[in-house]
C-alpha positions as CSV (number, residue, x, y, z in Angstrom):
1,M,80.3,98.3,174.7
2,I,79.7,97.0,171.3
3,S,78.6,93.1,170.3
4,V,78.3,92.2,166.8
5,A,75.5,89.4,166.8
6,L,76.9,86.8,164.1
7,C,74.4,83.9,163.1
8,T,76.2,81.0,160.9
9,Y,75.0,78.0,159.0
10,N,77.2,75.7,156.6
11,G,78.9,79.4,155.9
12,E,82.4,78.6,155.0
13,K,82.1,79.7,151.5
14,Y,82.2,83.5,152.8
15,L,82.5,83.9,156.2
16,P,86.3,84.4,156.2
17,E,85.6,87.6,154.3
18,Q,83.0,88.9,156.5
19,L,85.2,88.2,159.8
20,E,87.9,89.7,158.1
21,S,85.8,93.0,157.5
22,I,84.7,93.2,161.2
23,V,87.9,93.0,162.5
24,G,89.0,95.4,160.3
25,Q,86.6,98.2,161.1
26,S,88.0,101.8,162.1
27,I,86.6,101.5,165.4
28,P,87.1,98.4,167.4
29,V,83.9,95.9,168.2
30,H,84.6,94.7,172.1
31,E,82.9,91.1,171.3
32,L,81.9,88.8,168.6
33,V,78.9,86.4,169.6
34,V,78.1,83.5,167.1
35,C,75.1,81.2,167.3
36,D,75.7,78.4,164.8
37,D,72.3,76.8,164.0
38,G,74.0,73.0,163.1
39,S,76.9,73.7,160.5
40,S,78.2,70.4,158.8
41,D,80.7,72.1,156.9
42,R,84.1,73.8,158.1
43,T,82.0,77.2,159.5
44,L,82.7,75.9,163.3
45,E,86.6,75.5,162.4
46,I,87.0,78.4,160.7
47,L,85.6,80.4,163.8
48,R,87.4,78.3,166.1
49,R,90.8,79.4,164.3
50,F,89.3,83.3,163.8
51,S,89.0,83.3,167.7
52,D,92.3,82.1,168.3
53,D,94.2,85.0,167.0
54,S,90.7,87.5,166.8
55,P,91.6,91.3,168.9
56,F,88.4,90.9,170.9
57,P,86.6,87.8,172.4
58,V,84.7,85.7,170.1
59,R,81.9,83.3,172.2
60,I,80.3,80.7,169.8
61,F,77.3,78.6,170.7
62,Q,76.5,75.3,169.0
63,N,72.6,74.8,168.9
64,T,71.7,71.2,169.8
65,T,69.0,71.7,167.0
66,N,68.2,73.7,164.2
67,L,66.6,76.9,165.4
68,G,66.0,78.6,162.3
69,S,67.2,82.4,161.4
70,T,64.8,84.2,163.8
71,R,65.0,82.0,166.5
72,N,68.7,82.1,166.0
73,F,68.9,85.5,166.5
74,E,67.0,86.0,169.2
75,K,69.2,83.9,171.0
76,C,72.2,85.5,169.6
77,L,71.2,88.9,170.5
78,S,70.2,87.8,174.0
79,L,73.6,86.4,174.6
80,C,75.3,89.8,174.0
81,Q,76.8,91.7,176.5
82,G,77.3,95.0,174.6
83,D,75.5,98.6,175.4
84,I,74.5,98.4,171.4
85,L,74.2,95.0,169.1
86,F,75.2,94.8,165.5
87,L,73.2,92.3,163.8
88,C,75.7,90.5,161.2
89,D,75.1,87.5,158.3
90,Q,77.7,85.2,157.3
91,D,78.3,86.3,153.8
92,D,78.1,90.3,153.6
93,I,81.2,92.1,154.0
94,W,81.2,95.2,156.4
95,R,82.5,98.6,155.0
96,A,85.0,99.7,157.1
97,D,83.1,102.9,158.9
98,K,80.1,100.6,159.2
99,V,80.3,100.6,163.4
100,A,82.0,103.8,163.7
101,K,78.6,105.6,161.6
102,Q,76.0,103.5,163.3
103,V,77.4,104.0,166.9
104,G,77.8,107.6,166.0
105,Y,74.4,108.1,165.1
106,L,72.7,106.6,167.8
107,Q,75.2,108.3,170.7
108,E,74.0,111.7,168.7
109,H,70.3,110.8,168.4
110,P,70.0,109.4,172.2
111,D,66.2,109.1,171.5
112,V,66.8,106.6,168.6
113,D,66.7,103.1,169.7
114,A,68.1,101.3,166.3
115,V,69.2,102.7,162.8
116,F,69.8,100.8,159.6
117,S,71.6,101.6,156.3
118,N,71.4,101.4,153.0
119,A,73.9,98.2,151.1
120,Q,75.3,97.8,148.1
121,I,74.5,94.3,146.5
122,I,77.7,92.3,145.5
123,D,77.3,88.8,143.7
124,G,79.1,85.5,144.7
125,F,82.4,87.0,143.6
126,S,82.2,89.8,146.0
127,E,81.6,92.2,142.7
128,P,79.2,95.0,143.1
129,T,76.0,94.8,140.6
130,Q,74.1,97.9,139.8
131,S,71.9,98.0,142.3
132,T,71.1,98.4,146.2
133,I,68.8,96.7,148.5
134,W,66.8,99.9,148.4
135,Q,66.3,99.8,145.2
136,E,65.2,96.1,145.6
137,V,62.6,97.0,148.0
138,E,61.9,100.8,146.8
139,F,62.5,102.6,149.5
140,N,63.1,105.3,147.8
141,E,63.3,109.0,148.2
142,S,59.8,109.9,148.8
143,S,59.4,106.6,151.1
144,Q,62.4,107.9,153.0
145,Q,60.9,111.7,153.2
146,L,57.7,109.8,154.5
147,W,59.6,107.6,157.1
148,K,61.4,111.1,158.6
149,A,57.8,112.4,158.9
150,G,57.0,110.2,161.3
151,K,55.4,107.3,159.1
152,A,57.6,104.6,159.3
153,H,55.0,102.1,160.5
154,E,52.9,102.7,157.7
155,I,55.4,102.0,155.0
156,L,56.3,98.8,157.0
157,F,53.1,98.2,156.9
158,G,53.0,97.1,153.2
159,G,56.4,95.8,153.0
160,F,59.6,95.0,154.9
161,V,62.2,97.4,154.1
162,V,64.9,97.2,156.8
163,T,67.5,94.4,156.5
164,G,68.9,92.9,159.6
165,A,72.3,92.8,158.0
166,T,72.4,96.5,158.1
167,L,70.7,97.0,161.4
168,A,72.0,98.3,165.2
169,L,69.9,98.4,168.1
170,R,70.3,99.1,171.7
171,R,70.1,96.3,174.0
172,S,67.9,97.9,176.1
173,T,65.0,98.0,173.5
174,L,65.4,93.8,173.8
175,A,63.5,94.2,176.8
176,H,60.2,94.6,175.1
177,L,60.7,92.9,171.7
178,R,61.2,89.3,172.7
179,P,60.1,86.8,172.3
180,F,60.0,86.7,168.8
181,P,57.0,86.1,167.4
182,M,56.8,82.9,165.5
183,H,53.2,82.2,164.4
184,I,53.7,84.6,161.6
185,P,56.4,83.2,159.0
186,K,56.5,86.2,157.3
187,L,57.7,88.3,160.2
188,I,61.4,87.4,160.9
189,H,63.6,88.7,162.9
190,D,64.5,91.8,160.9
191,A,60.9,92.7,160.1
192,W,59.7,92.5,163.6
193,I,62.3,94.1,165.2
194,A,61.8,97.5,162.7
195,L,58.3,97.2,162.8
196,A,57.6,97.4,166.9
197,L,60.1,100.2,167.0
198,S,58.8,102.2,163.8
199,L,55.1,102.4,165.6
200,E,57.4,104.3,168.6
201,G,59.3,106.4,166.2
202,K,62.7,104.7,167.4
203,I,64.3,103.3,164.6
204,Q,65.7,105.6,161.4
205,F,67.9,105.4,159.0
206,I,71.7,106.3,157.4
207,A,71.4,106.8,153.5
208,E,74.5,105.2,152.7
209,P,75.5,101.7,151.9
210,L,77.5,100.7,154.8
211,V,77.3,96.8,153.9
212,Y,78.2,94.9,151.1
213,Y,75.1,92.6,150.6
214,R,76.1,89.3,148.9
215,M,72.8,88.1,146.9
216,H,73.5,84.2,145.9
217,A,71.5,80.8,145.7
218,S,72.1,79.5,148.8
219,Q,71.2,82.0,150.9
220,Q,68.5,81.5,154.1
221,V,66.9,84.7,153.9
222,G,67.2,87.5,151.5
223,F,66.0,88.8,147.7
224,G,67.6,86.0,146.3
225,S,64.1,84.2,145.2
226,R,61.6,86.6,143.3
227,M,57.9,85.7,142.3
228,E,57.3,85.3,138.6
229,P,54.8,88.0,137.6
230,V,51.6,86.3,136.3
231,R,50.9,86.6,132.8
232,L,47.8,88.1,130.9
233,K,47.0,85.0,129.4
234,D,47.5,82.8,132.8
235,R,45.3,85.7,134.6
236,L,42.3,84.7,132.2
237,S,43.1,81.0,132.2
238,R,43.9,80.0,135.5
239,D,41.4,78.7,138.3
240,R,39.8,81.6,140.4
241,A,40.5,79.5,143.7
242,E,44.3,80.0,142.5
243,K,43.9,84.0,142.3
244,L,42.2,83.9,145.4
245,A,44.5,82.1,147.4
246,P,47.5,84.6,148.0
247,I,44.9,87.6,148.6
248,R,43.3,85.2,151.4
249,Q,47.1,84.4,152.8
250,K,47.8,88.3,152.8
251,A,44.5,89.2,154.8
252,D,45.3,86.3,157.3
253,D,48.6,87.5,157.8
254,I,48.0,91.1,158.1
255,H,45.5,90.5,160.4
256,K,47.7,88.1,162.6
257,I,50.2,91.3,163.0
258,Y,47.7,93.3,163.8
259,M,46.0,91.2,166.7
260,L,49.7,90.8,167.7
261,L,50.6,94.6,167.7
262,R,47.1,95.5,169.5
263,E,48.4,93.2,172.8
264,L,51.5,95.3,172.9
265,P,50.9,98.5,175.7
266,Y,53.6,100.8,174.5
267,I,51.7,100.7,170.9
268,P,49.4,103.6,170.2
269,R,46.0,102.1,169.1
270,E,45.7,105.0,166.4
271,K,48.9,104.1,164.7
272,L,47.0,100.8,164.0
273,I,44.6,102.2,161.9
274,K,45.8,101.7,158.4
275,L,46.8,98.6,159.2
276,Y,43.4,97.8,160.3
277,L,42.1,98.9,156.7
278,R,44.4,97.3,154.9
279,Q,43.4,93.8,156.5
280,K,39.7,94.6,155.4
281,H,41.0,95.3,151.8
282,F,42.4,92.1,151.4
283,E,39.6,90.9,153.1
284,R,37.1,92.3,150.7
285,R,39.1,91.2,147.6
286,A,39.2,87.6,148.7
287,S,35.4,87.4,149.1
288,L,34.6,88.6,145.9
289,P,31.6,87.0,144.2
290,D,32.6,84.2,141.4
291,N,30.4,86.0,138.9
292,R,31.8,89.2,137.6
293,F,29.1,91.5,137.3
294,P,28.5,91.6,141.0
295,R,32.0,92.2,141.7
296,L,32.0,95.7,139.8
297,I,29.9,97.5,142.6
298,P,32.3,96.7,145.7
299,V,35.3,96.7,143.4
300,L,34.2,100.6,142.7
301,K,33.9,100.8,146.3
302,E,37.5,100.1,146.9
303,V,38.8,102.4,144.1
304,V,37.0,105.7,145.4
305,A,38.2,105.1,148.8
306,G,41.9,104.9,147.6
307,R,42.2,101.5,149.4
308,Y,43.4,99.7,146.4
309,K,47.1,101.4,146.7
310,F,47.2,98.7,149.5
311,S,47.4,95.9,146.8
312,S,49.9,98.1,144.6
313,R,50.7,101.6,143.5
314,D,49.7,100.6,140.2
315,W,46.4,100.4,142.0
316,W,44.2,99.8,138.6
317,L,45.9,96.4,137.7
318,P,44.6,94.3,140.9
319,A,41.3,96.5,140.6
320,L,40.6,95.4,136.9
321,G,42.1,92.3,138.0
322,D,39.2,91.6,140.6
323,I,36.7,92.7,138.1
324,F,37.4,90.8,135.3
325,E,39.7,87.5,136.3
């Protein structure tokens, strides 16, 4: 049985296209479960009208208070009755063979609990752009080979490359994924699912764009907002506390994730070593003295140990910044 877990919030503009693409799948889904997070537009009207003529049952739940995307997806997934669950955003479009491809993969690989895919990025007018989400998150060929070699968790320690809108998972795996952690804001629902399953070697990918992923100004989560790079003159003139704040935050976030994962009995401790080393690296960077000269030795030690790669692929840039800024 195949369930689709759709979370909505003021999605009237693009929702009809998404619903149409679910109906148009080459193999049918068996139910659509919708959790609406307090929409004030025509979202619920569109959903109810759709459910009247839908070829599969549509169950609509309205949250009495706004839960946010992570709690809302947790609720929606828990209400699904299918054996295989598809996470669904309100503003994308599914390729016609998305369900068939991912169900087929899970049937052929009984040892895998979840599978995600690439996605073609489209704009607000449903026109394809020149990039995919894997290009956006730099999930390139070398990263894909590393993933296949059993190092998926190490990739995810450095950044979350699994987009929930492309993800399908077995319902049975929810038993040890829930409750979704809420005390680490950056560890949203798809990041948590992917990270936990990667540590068990239970998540794989299909290297095809099975979703048309929409980027627009009003989306709740995604790649819509990017931080501007810090200019050189700003690096030399900005307050040191301003530089250190995001590094301290990074160390704190990694520490929280590390402590969370340590408590899970099904995760091998040895797989957390690189996460621990990553946290210590950012902790050392955040604790460098104000005086430039005493920073030189600890920075060089981190360089020699190869740990500045935790900060950037271009490791020399943060290293030089730590010495001179």
